[in-house]
N, C-alpha and C positions, 0 to 999 in steps of 0.2 A: 504494500500500500504506500501511496505517496505521503510524505510528511504533511503536506497541506491538508489532505483528507483526514488524516489522523488528528491533527490539531483542530480542524473544524468540528469534528465530532466531539472531541473533548470539550471544546468551548460550548457547544450546544448542550451537552450534558451538564456542564457547570451552570449555564443559564437556567436550565430546567430545575436543578437542585436549588439554586438561589431564589427561585420563585416560590418555594414552599414555606409556609408559615404555620404557626400553631402547633398543637399537640400532634406528634407523629412526624414532625418536619425532619427532613434528612438533608444531607450534604454529600457532595462528591467525595469519595475516599481521598484523603490527603496524600496517599501513596501514589505519586504520579507515575511511577514505573508500572504499577499494577493497572492503573487506568489506561495507560498507553498500550499495554499488552491486550487488555480487553477491547480497546478501540480497534486494534489490528485484527482481532478475532471477529468482531462484528462486521468490519469492512470486508474481510475474507468471506464471511458467510453471505454478505450481500452480493459479492462478485460471483460466488459459486451457486447460490440458491435464489438470488433475486430479491431477498429481503434481509433486513438487518436483524438476523436471529442472534440471540444470546449465544456466545461461544461456549458457555458452561453447561448447556442443557441439550439433550439429544432430541432432535426432531423425530417425529413419529412417521412422517410421510403423508399424514392426513393434513392437508392444507388448512382446513378449518381449525383443527386442534392446534396446529403449529403456529397459528396466528397469535396464540397466547405467549409464544416464546420470543416475540419481537422485542428488542431492547429499546427503551426500558420496559420490562414486563410489569405486571401487576404484583410487584414483589411484596407489598404489604399483606398479601394473602398467603404468603409462604411462611413455613415454620421458622426459617432462618431469621426473618424479621421479628417475629414474636420472641424467639429464644435469644438471639444475639444482637438484634437491632441493626441488621445489615441485610442487603438483598442477597440473592442466591450466590452471586459471584463476588460480592463485596465491592461492587462499583459504587453503590450508595450506602451510606451509614447514617444512623440516627444522629441528629444534632444533640450536642451535650448542653 
C-alpha cells in the first residue's frame, strides 16, 4: 500500500474517534505502529476483496454477513469491548 493511502486512512480513523463523546467514547490506539499495521491490512483487504474488511477477522464468504466485518465494525457489540475496553483488533480503545 502507498504511504499516502495508509496515512489517509489513519487520519480518517482519528477523525472518527475524535468525534465520539460521552459514556463509551473511544480513541484511536496511541500505538501508531499497530494502527499503521492495521491500516495496511484493511487496505490489502480492500484491494483483494473490494471492501475495507477488518484484517483480524475471517470473512465467511457470505457477503451479507461479511458486511459486519467492514472496518470500523460495530465493535461495541463485541466481548472485547465489554471485557477490555478495546475493539477486536485494538484499533480503538476506550477513553480514560
